[in-house]
C-alpha positions as CSV (number, residue, x, y, z in Angstrom):
1,M,-20.5,20.2,15.9
2,K,-16.8,22.0,16.3
3,D,-14.9,22.9,13.0
4,K,-11.5,22.2,15.1
5,L,-10.7,20.3,18.0
6,N,-8.2,21.0,20.4
7,I,-5.6,17.7,21.9
8,T,-2.6,17.5,22.8
9,I,0.3,15.2,22.2
10,R,3.6,14.0,23.5
11,I,6.3,13.2,22.1
12,A,9.4,11.1,23.0
13,E,10.6,13.5,26.5
14,Q,9.5,16.8,25.0
15,A,6.6,18.9,26.1
16,P,3.1,18.9,25.0
17,L,2.2,19.6,22.1
18,Q,-1.1,21.8,22.1
19,M,-3.1,21.4,18.5
20,N,-6.4,22.3,16.4
21,I,-7.0,19.1,13.7
22,N,-9.9,18.1,11.7
23,P,-11.6,16.3,14.9
24,A,-11.6,13.9,11.8
25,E,-7.5,12.8,11.3
26,E,-7.7,12.2,16.2
27,E,-7.0,8.3,15.2
28,Y,-4.9,9.6,12.7
29,I,-2.7,12.3,14.9
30,R,-2.9,9.5,18.0
31,K,-1.2,6.6,16.5
32,A,0.8,9.0,14.7
33,E,2.2,10.3,18.5
34,E,2.0,6.0,19.9
35,S,4.3,4.7,17.0
36,V,6.9,7.6,17.6
37,N,6.7,7.3,20.8
38,H,6.9,3.4,20.6
39,L,10.0,3.3,18.3
40,W,10.9,6.3,21.2
41,K,10.7,3.8,23.4
42,L,12.2,0.8,21.4
43,W,15.7,2.7,20.6
44,S,16.3,4.8,23.8
45,A,17.0,1.8,25.3
46,R,18.9,0.5,22.5
47,F,20.7,2.9,21.7
48,D,23.4,5.5,23.5
49,M,22.7,8.5,22.0
50,R,21.6,12.3,22.6
51,S,17.4,12.4,22.0
52,E,18.0,15.2,18.8
53,E,20.0,12.9,17.7
54,L,17.7,9.5,18.1
55,M,15.1,11.8,17.1
56,A,16.3,12.7,13.3
57,M,17.2,8.3,13.3
58,I,13.5,8.0,13.9
59,A,12.3,11.2,11.8
60,F,14.7,9.7,8.9
61,Q,12.3,6.2,10.3
62,F,9.0,7.5,9.1
63,A,10.4,9.8,6.4
64,K,11.7,6.6,5.0
65,L,8.6,4.6,5.6
66,Y,6.2,7.3,3.7
67,T,8.3,7.6,0.4
68,F,8.2,2.8,0.4
69,Q,5.2,4.1,0.4
70,K,4.5,6.5,-1.8
71,E,6.5,4.2,-4.9
72,R,4.1,1.7,-3.8
73,E,1.0,3.3,-4.1
74,N,2.4,4.9,-7.5
75,Q,3.6,2.0,-8.4
76,A,-0.1,0.9,-7.9
77,L,-2.1,3.0,-9.9
78,L,0.1,2.5,-13.1
79,A,-1.1,-1.9,-12.4
80,V,-4.5,-0.4,-12.6
81,E,-4.2,2.4,-15.1
82,A,-2.7,-0.6,-17.7
83,L,-5.2,-2.2,-16.7
84,D,-8.4,0.8,-17.1
85,K,-6.8,1.0,-20.8
86,E,-6.5,-2.9,-22.0
87,M,-9.8,-3.5,-20.7
88,A,-11.1,-0.3,-22.6
89,E,-9.7,-2.0,-25.0
90,L,-12.1,-5.5,-25.0
91,I,-14.9,-3.8,-24.3
92,S,-13.8,-2.0,-27.5
93,A,-13.5,-4.8,-29.1
94,I,-16.7,-6.5,-27.4
95,D,-19.0,-3.9,-28.4
96,G,-17.3,-3.7,-32.2
97,K,-18.6,-7.5,-32.8
98,N,-21.7,-6.7,-31.7
99,A,-22.1,-3.6,-34.0
100,S,-21.3,-5.6,-36.2
101,R,-23.9,-8.4,-35.5
102,Q,-26.6,-6.1,-35.9
103,S,-25.5,-5.1,-39.0
104,R,-25.9,-8.9,-40.0
105,K,-29.3,-9.3,-38.4
106,S,-31.1,-6.5,-40.4
107,D,-29.4,-7.4,-43.8
108,A,-30.8,-10.7,-42.9
109,P,-34.9,-10.8,-44.2
110,G,-37.1,-10.7,-42.8
111,A,-40.6,-11.2,-42.2
112,K,-40.8,-6.9,-44.1
113,D,-38.7,-7.8,-47.3
114,H,-42.2,-11.1,-47.0
115,P,-45.2,-10.7,-47.3
116,S,-46.2,-14.0,-46.3
117,L,-44.6,-13.9,-43.4
118,L,-47.2,-11.4,-42.3
């Protein structure tokens, strides 16, 4: 298997771009190419502006989406960490109760304490 894959992408009305990528990344790169080109097509029909301005708007749109996604990821991570801490505390409490029960059982009289029970 090749370490790198040579692909060509085309963004908007720009010249084709040659890229060397990891084969596992190809699907993501193709989807990114498709997303940018889709937005380019929509916005170029809607807005009367130079290509550079339109591409700046598209870049900003994707940067904004990335920023929102990173914030949601951070919030989800904080929620998972809080749940993990709460679960650890619950497990510790359960373990403490089980240890208390075990010590009470060992204090109770048993066969070893009563030869007549043997």
